DSSP file (Angstrom, degrees, kcal/mol; ACC not computed):
  #  RESIDUE AA STRUCTURE BP1 BP2  ACC     N-H-->O    O-->H-N    N-H-->O    O-->H-N    TCO  KAPPA ALPHA  PHI   PSI    X-CA   Y-CA   Z-CA
    1    1 A X              0   0    0      0, 0.0     2,-0.2     0, 0.0     3,-0.0   0.000 360.0 360.0 360.0 128.7  110.7  -64.6  -14.0
    2    2 A X        -     0   0    0      1,-0.1     3,-0.1     3,-0.0     2,-0.0  -0.579 360.0-105.8 -78.6 143.5  111.6  -60.9  -13.8
    3    3 A X        -     0   0    0     -2,-0.2     2,-0.3     1,-0.1    -1,-0.1  -0.380  37.2-105.4 -66.7 149.5  109.9  -58.9  -11.1
    4    4 A X        -     0   0    0      1,-0.1    -1,-0.1    -3,-0.0     3,-0.1  -0.572  42.2-104.0 -77.1 133.1  107.2  -56.5  -12.3
    5    5 A X        -     0   0    0     -2,-0.3     2,-0.2     1,-0.1    -1,-0.1  -0.287  39.7-104.4 -60.7 141.7  108.4  -52.9  -12.2
    6    6 A X        -     0   0    0      1,-0.1     2,-0.8    58,-0.1    -1,-0.1  -0.490  24.8-148.3 -73.0 133.3  107.0  -50.8   -9.3
    7    7 A X        -     0   0    0     -2,-0.2    58,-0.3    58,-0.2     2,-0.1  -0.858  20.9-156.7-101.0 103.8  104.3  -48.4  -10.2
    8    8 A X        -     0   0    0     -2,-0.8     2,-0.6    56,-0.1    56,-0.2  -0.373  14.5-134.0 -80.2 158.0  104.6  -45.4   -7.9
    9    9 A X  B     -A   63   0A   0     54,-3.1    54,-1.8    52,-0.1     2,-0.5  -0.964  23.4-155.1-102.9 118.3  102.0  -42.8   -6.9
   10   10 A X        -     0   0    0     -2,-0.6   102,-0.4    52,-0.2     2,-0.3  -0.837   8.2-151.7 -98.0 129.5  103.5  -39.4   -7.2
   11   11 A X        -     0   0    0     49,-0.5     2,-0.3    -2,-0.5   100,-0.2  -0.742   8.9-165.4-103.2 149.2  101.9  -36.8   -5.1
   12   12 A X        -     0   0    0     98,-3.1    48,-0.2    -2,-0.3     2,-0.1  -0.849  38.5 -81.4-122.1 159.1  101.7  -33.1   -5.7
   13   13 A X        -     0   0    0     -2,-0.3     2,-0.4    46,-0.1    46,-0.1  -0.410  51.3-127.6 -61.2 142.7  100.9  -30.1   -3.4
   14   14 A X        -     0   0    0      1,-0.2     4,-0.3    42,-0.1    96,-0.1  -0.721  13.3-155.7 -97.1 133.6   97.1  -29.8   -3.1
   15   15 A X  S >> S+     0   0    0     -2,-0.4     4,-2.4     1,-0.2     3,-1.3   0.878  99.1  56.7 -71.1 -37.8   95.2  -26.6   -3.8
   16   16 A X  H 3> S+     0   0    0      1,-0.3     4,-1.9     2,-0.2     5,-0.4   0.832  97.2  61.7 -62.9 -29.9   92.4  -27.8   -1.6
   17   17 A X  H 34 S+     0   0    0      1,-0.2    -1,-0.3     2,-0.2     4,-0.3   0.693 113.6  37.7 -70.4 -15.7   94.9  -28.2    1.3
   18   18 A X  H <> S+     0   0    0     -3,-1.3     4,-1.4    -4,-0.3    -2,-0.2   0.804 116.6  47.6 -95.6 -41.4   95.5  -24.5    1.0
   19   19 A X  H  X S+     0   0    0     -4,-2.4     4,-2.4     2,-0.2     5,-0.2   0.939 109.6  50.4 -71.8 -47.6   92.0  -23.1    0.2
   20   20 A X  H  X S+     0   0    0     -4,-1.9     4,-1.6     1,-0.2    -1,-0.2   0.904 114.2  41.3 -68.0 -46.1   90.0  -24.9    2.8
   21   21 A X  H  > S+     0   0    0     -5,-0.4     4,-2.7    -4,-0.3    -1,-0.2   0.833 112.4  57.1 -63.8 -34.3   92.2  -24.0    5.8
   22   22 A X  H  X S+     0   0    0     -4,-1.4     4,-2.3     2,-0.2    -2,-0.2   0.952 106.6  48.0 -62.2 -47.5   92.5  -20.5    4.5
   23   23 A X  H  X S+     0   0    0     -4,-2.4     4,-1.9     1,-0.2    -1,-0.2   0.903 113.1  48.3 -60.1 -41.6   88.7  -20.0    4.5
   24   24 A X  H  X S+     0   0    0     -4,-1.6     4,-2.4     2,-0.2    -1,-0.2   0.916 111.6  50.2 -68.0 -41.8   88.5  -21.4    8.0
   25   25 A X  H  X S+     0   0    0     -4,-2.7     4,-2.3     1,-0.2    -2,-0.2   0.853 112.0  48.2 -61.3 -34.7   91.4  -19.0    9.2
   26   26 A X  H  X S+     0   0    0     -4,-2.3     4,-2.2    -5,-0.2    -1,-0.2   0.899 110.9  50.3 -73.1 -37.3   89.7  -16.1    7.7
   27   27 A X  H  X S+     0   0    0     -4,-1.9     4,-2.2     2,-0.2    -2,-0.2   0.915 111.9  48.1 -66.5 -45.6   86.4  -17.1    9.3
   28   28 A X  H  X S+     0   0    0     -4,-2.4     4,-2.6     2,-0.2     5,-0.2   0.929 112.0  50.3 -61.8 -45.6   88.2  -17.4   12.7
   29   29 A X  H  X S+     0   0    0     -4,-2.3     4,-2.7     1,-0.2    -2,-0.2   0.917 109.3  49.7 -62.0 -42.6   89.8  -14.0   12.2
   30   30 A X  H  X S+     0   0    0     -4,-2.2     4,-1.9     2,-0.2    -1,-0.2   0.901 112.1  47.9 -61.6 -44.2   86.6  -12.3   11.4
   31   31 A X  H  X S+     0   0    0     -4,-2.2     4,-2.4     2,-0.2     5,-0.3   0.907 113.0  48.3 -62.9 -41.9   84.9  -13.7   14.5
   32   32 A X  H  X>S+     0   0    0     -4,-2.6     4,-3.1     2,-0.2     5,-1.0   0.895 109.8  52.7 -65.2 -41.8   87.8  -12.7   16.6
   33   33 A X  H  <5S+     0   0    0     -4,-2.7     5,-0.2    -5,-0.2    -1,-0.2   0.895 116.2  40.0 -61.0 -38.3   87.7   -9.1   15.1
   34   34 A X  H  <5S+     0   0    0     -4,-1.9    -2,-0.2    -5,-0.2    -1,-0.2   0.851 127.1  31.3 -82.1 -34.1   84.0   -8.8   15.9
   35   35 A X  H  <5S+     0   0    0     -4,-2.4    -3,-0.2    -5,-0.2    -2,-0.2   0.767 132.9  10.3 -95.2 -28.2   84.0  -10.4   19.3
   36   36 A X  T  <5S-     0   0    0     -4,-3.1     2,-0.3    -5,-0.3    -3,-0.2   0.702 113.0 -43.5-120.2 -76.8   87.4   -9.7   20.9
   37   37 A X     >< -     0   0    0     -5,-1.0     4,-2.1     1,-0.1     5,-0.2  -0.962  31.9-130.9-162.3 136.8   89.8   -7.2   19.2
   38   38 A X  H  > S+     0   0    0     -2,-0.3     4,-2.1    -5,-0.2     5,-0.1   0.849 109.5  54.6 -59.9 -31.1   91.0   -6.4   15.7
   39   39 A X  H  > S+     0   0    0      2,-0.2     4,-2.4     1,-0.2     5,-0.2   0.968 110.1  44.1 -66.6 -49.1   94.7   -6.5   16.8
   40   40 A X  H  > S+     0   0    0      1,-0.2     4,-2.3     2,-0.2    -1,-0.2   0.874 113.3  52.3 -66.9 -33.4   94.4   -9.9   18.3
   41   41 A X  H  X S+     0   0    0     -4,-2.1     4,-2.4     2,-0.2    -1,-0.2   0.891 108.9  51.3 -63.9 -38.6   92.5  -11.0   15.2
   42   42 A X  H  X S+     0   0    0     -4,-2.1     4,-2.6     2,-0.2    -2,-0.2   0.958 112.1  45.2 -61.2 -53.3   95.3   -9.6   13.0
   43   43 A X  H  X S+     0   0    0     -4,-2.4     4,-2.6     1,-0.2    -2,-0.2   0.906 113.0  51.1 -59.6 -43.3   98.0  -11.5   15.1
   44   44 A X  H  X S+     0   0    0     -4,-2.3     4,-2.8    -5,-0.2    -1,-0.2   0.892 110.1  49.7 -60.8 -43.0   95.8  -14.7   14.9
   45   45 A X  H  X S+     0   0    0     -4,-2.4     4,-2.3     2,-0.2    -2,-0.2   0.902 110.4  49.5 -67.6 -39.4   95.5  -14.4   11.1
   46   46 A X  H  X S+     0   0    0     -4,-2.6     4,-2.2     2,-0.2    -2,-0.2   0.918 113.0  47.4 -64.9 -43.0   99.2  -14.0   10.7
   47   47 A X  H  X S+     0   0    0     -4,-2.6     4,-2.4     1,-0.2     5,-0.2   0.926 113.3  47.8 -59.9 -45.9  100.0  -17.0   12.9
   48   48 A X  H  X S+     0   0    0     -4,-2.8     4,-2.4     1,-0.2    -1,-0.2   0.878 111.5  50.0 -66.1 -36.6   97.4  -19.1   11.1
   49   49 A X  H  X S+     0   0    0     -4,-2.3     4,-1.9     2,-0.2    -1,-0.2   0.853 110.9  49.8 -68.6 -37.3   98.8  -18.0    7.7
   50   50 A X  H  X S+     0   0    0     -4,-2.2     4,-2.0     2,-0.2    -2,-0.2   0.921 112.7  46.5 -62.8 -45.7  102.4  -18.9    8.7
   51   51 A X  H  X S+     0   0    0     -4,-2.4     4,-2.6     1,-0.2     5,-0.2   0.946 113.0  51.3 -63.7 -46.5  101.3  -22.4   10.0
   52   52 A X  H  X S+     0   0    0     -4,-2.4     4,-1.8     1,-0.2    -1,-0.2   0.873 106.8  52.4 -62.0 -37.1   99.3  -22.9    6.8
   53   53 A X  H  X S+     0   0    0     -4,-1.9     4,-0.7     2,-0.2    -1,-0.2   0.897 111.3  47.4 -61.5 -43.5  102.2  -22.0    4.6
   54   54 A X  H  < S+     0   0    0     -4,-2.0     3,-0.4     1,-0.2     4,-0.3   0.891 113.4  47.1 -68.4 -36.9  104.4  -24.6    6.4
   55   55 A X  H >< S+     0   0    0     -4,-2.6     3,-0.9     1,-0.2    -1,-0.2   0.805 106.1  57.2 -73.5 -27.8  102.0  -27.3    6.2
   56   56 A X  H 3< S+     0   0    0     -4,-1.8    -1,-0.2     1,-0.2    -2,-0.2   0.639  99.3  62.2 -76.6 -12.3  101.2  -26.7    2.5
   57   57 A X  T 3< S+     0   0    0     -4,-0.7     2,-0.5    -3,-0.4    -1,-0.2   0.609  82.4  93.8 -88.3  -8.8  104.8  -27.3    1.6
   58   58 A X    <   -     0   0    0     -3,-0.9     2,-0.4    -4,-0.3    -3,-0.0  -0.741  54.5-179.6 -86.9 123.8  104.9  -30.8    2.9
   59   59 A X        -     0   0    0     -2,-0.5   -46,-0.1   -46,-0.1    47,-0.1  -0.994  31.6-113.1-128.5 130.5  104.2  -33.4    0.2
   60   60 A X        -     0   0    0     -2,-0.4   -49,-0.5    45,-0.2     3,-0.1  -0.330  39.9-114.8 -56.4 134.4  104.1  -37.1    0.6
   61   61 A X        -     0   0    0      1,-0.1     2,-0.2   -51,-0.1   -52,-0.1  -0.273  44.3 -76.7 -68.6 162.8  106.9  -38.8   -1.2
   62   62 A X        -     0   0    0     12,-0.3    12,-2.2   -51,-0.1     2,-0.3  -0.434  61.2-169.6 -63.7 128.5  106.2  -41.1   -4.2
   63   63 A X  E     +AB   9  73A   0    -54,-1.8   -54,-3.1    10,-0.2     2,-0.3  -0.884  16.1 179.7-125.2 155.3  105.0  -44.4   -2.8
   64   64 A X  E     - B   0  72A   0      8,-1.9     8,-2.7    -2,-0.3     2,-0.4  -0.960  15.6-142.9-147.9 158.5  104.3  -47.8   -4.2
   65   65 A X  E     + B   0  71A   0     -2,-0.3     2,-0.4   -58,-0.3     6,-0.2  -0.992  16.4 175.8-127.2 128.2  103.1  -51.1   -2.8
   66   66 A X  E  >  - B   0  70A   0      4,-1.7     4,-2.2    -2,-0.4    -2,-0.0  -0.973  31.6-134.5-131.1 141.2  104.3  -54.6   -3.7
   67   67 A X  T  4 S+     0   0    0     -2,-0.4    -1,-0.1     2,-0.2     4,-0.1   0.863 107.5  40.5 -67.2 -32.0  103.1  -57.8   -2.0
   68   68 A X  T  4 S+     0   0    0      1,-0.1    -1,-0.2     2,-0.1    -2,-0.0   0.941 128.4  28.8 -82.0 -47.7  106.6  -59.2   -1.8
   69   69 A X  T  4 S-     0   0    0      1,-0.2    -2,-0.2     3,-0.0    -1,-0.1   0.584  94.4-149.2 -93.6 -11.2  108.5  -55.9   -0.8
   70   70 A X  E  <  -B   66   0A   0     -4,-2.2    -4,-1.7    12,-0.1    -1,-0.2  -0.416  54.8  -6.9  77.7-154.2  105.8  -54.1    1.0
   71   71 A X  E     +B   65   0A   0     12,-0.4    12,-2.4    -6,-0.2     2,-0.3  -0.543  68.1 179.0 -80.2 140.9  105.6  -50.3    1.0
   72   72 A X  E     -BC  64  82A   0     -8,-2.7    -8,-1.9    10,-0.3     2,-0.3  -0.988  12.8-154.0-141.1 150.8  108.5  -48.4   -0.6
   73   73 A X  E     -BC  63  81A   0      8,-2.2     8,-2.4    -2,-0.3     2,-0.8  -0.923  23.6-113.9-124.3 152.3  109.1  -44.7   -1.2
   74   74 A X  E     - C   0  80A   0    -12,-2.2     2,-0.6    -2,-0.3   -12,-0.3  -0.744  26.9-165.9 -90.8 111.9  111.2  -43.0   -3.8
   75   75 A X  E  >  - C   0  79A   0      4,-3.2     4,-2.3    -2,-0.8    -2,-0.0  -0.881  20.2-137.7 -93.1 122.9  114.3  -41.2   -2.3
   76   76 A X  T  4 S+     0   0    0     -2,-0.6    -1,-0.1     1,-0.2     4,-0.1   0.760  99.5  31.1 -53.0 -33.4  115.9  -38.9   -4.8
   77   77 A X  T  4 S+     0   0    0      2,-0.1    -1,-0.2     1,-0.1    -3,-0.0   0.841 127.9  33.3 -89.3 -40.4  119.4  -40.0   -3.9
   78   78 A X  T  4 S-     0   0    0      1,-0.3     2,-0.2     3,-0.0    -2,-0.2   0.373  94.9-133.4-105.9   0.8  119.1  -43.6   -2.9
   79   79 A X  E  <  +C   75   0A   0     -4,-2.3    -4,-3.2     2,-0.0     2,-0.4  -0.554  68.2   3.8  82.8-148.8  116.3  -44.9   -5.1
   80   80 A X  E     -C   74   0A   0     -6,-0.2     2,-0.3    -2,-0.2    -6,-0.2  -0.630  70.0-178.8 -79.2 129.6  113.5  -47.0   -3.7
   81   81 A X  E     -C   73   0A   0     -8,-2.4    -8,-2.2    -2,-0.4     2,-0.2  -0.870  33.2-100.9-121.5 152.9  113.7  -47.5    0.1
   82   82 A X  E     -C   72   0A   0     -2,-0.3     2,-0.3   -10,-0.2   -10,-0.3  -0.518  42.0-160.3 -75.0 150.3  111.3  -49.5    2.3
   83   83 A X        -     0   0    0    -12,-2.4     2,-0.7    -2,-0.2   -12,-0.4  -0.957  22.1-134.9-132.3 147.9  108.7  -47.5    4.2
   84   84 A X        -     0   0    0     -2,-0.3    16,-3.0   -14,-0.1     2,-0.5  -0.923  33.4-173.2-101.3 113.0  106.5  -47.9    7.2
   85   85 A X  E     +D   99   0B   0     -2,-0.7     2,-0.3    14,-0.2    14,-0.2  -0.920   8.2 172.8-115.0 129.2  103.1  -46.6    6.1
   86   86 A X  E     -D   98   0B   0     12,-2.5    12,-3.3    -2,-0.5     2,-0.6  -0.965  26.7-136.8-129.9 150.2  100.1  -46.3    8.4
   87   87 A X  E     +De  97 128B   0     40,-0.8    42,-3.1    -2,-0.3    10,-0.2  -0.920  23.5 169.8-102.3 125.1   96.7  -44.8    8.0
   88   88 A X  E    S+     0   0B   0      8,-2.5     2,-0.3    -2,-0.6    43,-0.3   0.478  74.5  25.5-112.0  -5.5   95.5  -42.6   11.0
   89   89 A X  E     -D   96   0B   0      7,-1.4     7,-2.9    41,-0.1     2,-0.4  -0.932  58.2-178.5-152.6 134.2   92.4  -41.2    9.2
   90   90 A X  E     +D   95   0B   0     -2,-0.3     5,-0.2     5,-0.2     2,-0.2  -0.881  23.2 152.8-135.2 105.8   90.4  -42.6    6.4
   91   91 A X        -     0   0    0      3,-2.9    -2,-0.1    -2,-0.4     0, 0.0  -0.620  57.7 -94.5-121.9 179.4   87.5  -40.4    5.2
   92   92 A X  S    S+     0   0    0     -2,-0.2     3,-0.1     1,-0.1    -1,-0.0   0.893 122.0  15.2 -63.5 -40.3   85.6  -39.8    2.1
   93   93 A X  S    S+     0   0    0      1,-0.1     2,-0.3    14,-0.0    -1,-0.1   0.817 124.3  52.0-102.3 -39.7   87.8  -36.9    0.9
   94   94 A X        -     0   0    0     13,-0.1    -3,-2.9    14,-0.1     2,-0.4  -0.732  52.3-164.8-109.7 147.5   90.9  -37.1    3.1
   95   95 A X  E     -DF  90 106B   0     11,-1.7    11,-3.0    -2,-0.3     2,-0.6  -0.999  13.2-149.7-124.6 134.0   93.4  -39.7    4.0
   96   96 A X  E     -DF  89 105B   0     -7,-2.9    -8,-2.5    -2,-0.4    -7,-1.4  -0.909  24.4-173.5 -97.4 113.7   95.7  -39.2    6.9
   97   97 A X  E     -DF  87 104B   0      7,-2.4     7,-2.9    -2,-0.6     2,-0.6  -0.927  18.9-158.7-115.9 131.7   98.9  -41.1    6.1
   98   98 A X  E     -DF  86 103B   0    -12,-3.3   -12,-2.5    -2,-0.4     2,-0.5  -0.959  13.1-175.7-104.2 122.9  102.0  -41.7    8.4
   99   99 A X  E >  S-DF  85 102B   0      3,-2.6     3,-1.6    -2,-0.6   -14,-0.2  -0.947  73.4 -25.5-123.2 110.3  105.1  -42.4    6.3
  100  100 A X  T 3  S-     0   0    0    -16,-3.0    -1,-0.1    -2,-0.5   -15,-0.1   0.878 128.6 -47.2  52.2  42.2  108.2  -43.3    8.4
  101  101 A X  T 3  S+     0   0    0    -17,-0.4     2,-0.4     1,-0.2    -1,-0.3   0.295 115.1 111.1  94.2 -15.8  106.8  -41.3   11.3
  102  102 A X  E <   -F   99   0B   0     -3,-1.6    -3,-2.6     1,-0.0     2,-0.3  -0.798  61.6-134.4 -99.3 138.3  105.8  -38.2    9.5
  103  103 A X  E     +F   98   0B   0     -2,-0.4     2,-0.3    -5,-0.2    -5,-0.2  -0.707  25.4 177.7 -95.9 143.0  102.2  -37.4    9.1
  104  104 A X  E     -F   97   0B   0     -7,-2.9    -7,-2.4    -2,-0.3     2,-0.5  -0.932  24.8-136.3-134.4 153.7  100.6  -36.2    5.7
  105  105 A X  E     -F   96   0B   0     -2,-0.3     2,-0.6    -9,-0.2   -45,-0.2  -0.966  14.9-154.4-112.5 131.8   97.2  -35.4    4.5
  106  106 A X  E     -F   95   0B   0    -11,-3.0   -11,-1.7    -2,-0.5     2,-0.2  -0.936  16.5-169.2-111.0 109.4   96.3  -36.8    1.1
  107  107 A X    >   -     0   0    0     -2,-0.6     3,-2.1   -13,-0.2     4,-0.3  -0.513  37.9-100.6 -93.2 166.6   93.5  -34.6   -0.6
  108  108 A X  T 3  S+     0   0    0      1,-0.3     3,-0.3    -2,-0.2     8,-0.1   0.718 124.6  46.9 -58.1 -24.0   91.5  -35.5   -3.7
  109  109 A X  T 3  S+     0   0    0      1,-0.2    -1,-0.3     7,-0.0   -94,-0.2   0.158  84.1  98.3-106.6  18.2   93.8  -33.3   -5.9
  110  110 A X  S <  S+     0   0    0     -3,-2.1   -98,-3.1   -96,-0.1     2,-0.3   0.695  96.0   2.6 -73.4 -19.4   97.0  -34.7   -4.4
  111  111 A X  S    S-     0   0    0     -3,-0.3  -100,-0.1    -4,-0.3    -1,-0.1  -0.952  98.6 -64.2-155.6 167.1   97.6  -37.1   -7.2
  112  112 A X     >  -     0   0    0   -102,-0.4     4,-2.9    -2,-0.3     5,-0.2  -0.258  53.3-112.2 -58.3 151.5   96.1  -38.2  -10.5
  113  113 A X  H  > S+     0   0    0      1,-0.2     4,-2.3     2,-0.2     5,-0.1   0.921 114.3  43.7 -55.2 -53.0   92.6  -39.7  -10.2
  114  114 A X  H  > S+     0   0    0      1,-0.2     4,-2.1     2,-0.2    -1,-0.2   0.876 115.2  48.0 -60.9 -40.1   93.6  -43.3  -11.2
  115  115 A X  H  > S+     0   0    0      2,-0.2     4,-2.7     1,-0.2    -1,-0.2   0.904 110.9  51.3 -65.6 -44.7   96.7  -43.3   -9.2
  116  116 A X  H  X S+     0   0    0     -4,-2.9     4,-3.0     2,-0.2    -1,-0.2   0.875 107.9  52.4 -58.1 -41.0   94.9  -42.0   -6.1
  117  117 A X  H  X S+     0   0    0     -4,-2.3     4,-1.8    -5,-0.2    -2,-0.2   0.917 111.2  48.1 -63.1 -42.9   92.2  -44.8   -6.6
  118  118 A X  H  X S+     0   0    0     -4,-2.1     4,-2.1     2,-0.2    -2,-0.2   0.896 112.3  49.4 -59.2 -44.5   95.1  -47.4   -6.6
  119  119 A X  H  X S+     0   0    0     -4,-2.7     4,-2.5     1,-0.2    -2,-0.2   0.948 110.6  47.4 -68.5 -46.8   96.7  -45.8   -3.6
  120  120 A X  H  X S+     0   0    0     -4,-3.0     4,-1.1     1,-0.2    -1,-0.2   0.835 110.0  56.0 -62.4 -32.0   93.4  -45.8   -1.5
  121  121 A X  H  X S+     0   0    0     -4,-1.8     4,-0.5    -5,-0.2     3,-0.3   0.928 109.5  45.8 -63.8 -43.6   92.8  -49.4   -2.6
  122  122 A X  H >< S+     0   0    0     -4,-2.1     3,-1.3     1,-0.2     4,-0.2   0.919 110.3  53.4 -59.8 -45.3   96.2  -50.3   -1.2
  123  123 A X  H >< S+     0   0    0     -4,-2.5     3,-1.6     1,-0.3    -1,-0.2   0.719  91.0  75.0 -69.6 -20.2   95.5  -48.4    2.0
  124  124 A X  H 3< S+     0   0    0     -4,-1.1    -1,-0.3    -3,-0.3    -2,-0.2   0.846  91.0  58.9 -64.0 -28.9   92.2  -50.3    2.6
  125  125 A X  T << S+     0   0    0     -3,-1.3     2,-0.3    -4,-0.5    -1,-0.3   0.661  92.4  83.4 -72.9 -14.5   94.3  -53.3    3.7
  126  126 A X  S <  S-     0   0    0     -3,-1.6   -40,-0.1    -4,-0.2     2,-0.0  -0.712  85.4-117.7 -90.7 139.0   96.0  -51.2    6.6
  127  127 A X        -     0   0    0     -2,-0.3   -40,-0.8     1,-0.1     2,-0.7  -0.381  30.9-111.4 -64.1 152.8   94.2  -50.8    9.9
  128  128 A X  B     -e   87   0B   0    -42,-0.1     2,-0.7   -40,-0.1   -40,-0.2  -0.818  34.3-162.5 -91.2 116.7   93.3  -47.2   10.8
  129  129 A X        -     0   0    0    -42,-3.1     2,-0.2    -2,-0.7   -43,-0.0  -0.894  11.4-137.9 -97.7 111.5   95.5  -46.2   13.7
  130  130 A X              0   0    0     -2,-0.7   -41,-0.1     1,-0.1   -42,-0.1  -0.499 360.0 360.0 -70.8 137.2   94.4  -43.2   15.6
  131  131 A X              0   0    0    -43,-0.3    -1,-0.1    -2,-0.2   -42,-0.0   0.478 360.0 360.0 -76.3 360.0   97.0  -40.8   16.6
């Protein structure tokens, strides 16, 4: 019997991952400008924008789960590799995933709707480990 081919979940950069923290950073900068100093607010806004830019560039690699092989991720050079996947946050909108020790946030627009549903279903079997 030939093994069933792996069906990966491919993740893309999320627009929500940029919009929501950007609005929060803008709110913090406005409050600081009104209460502390416009110069400190400007430095804070620049620092938050730089951190946000770095975070938005990180995308979870393509993952799949198989009962026999466990979690696997797609490495562009070496093909499918085994992965250690943990959930550190499971909310209605967000999933906090640790893949091989790196932490990622999975937003509702991080993958296609059906693929994300399958991924969440696989993640339900994992215990939530708080960081």
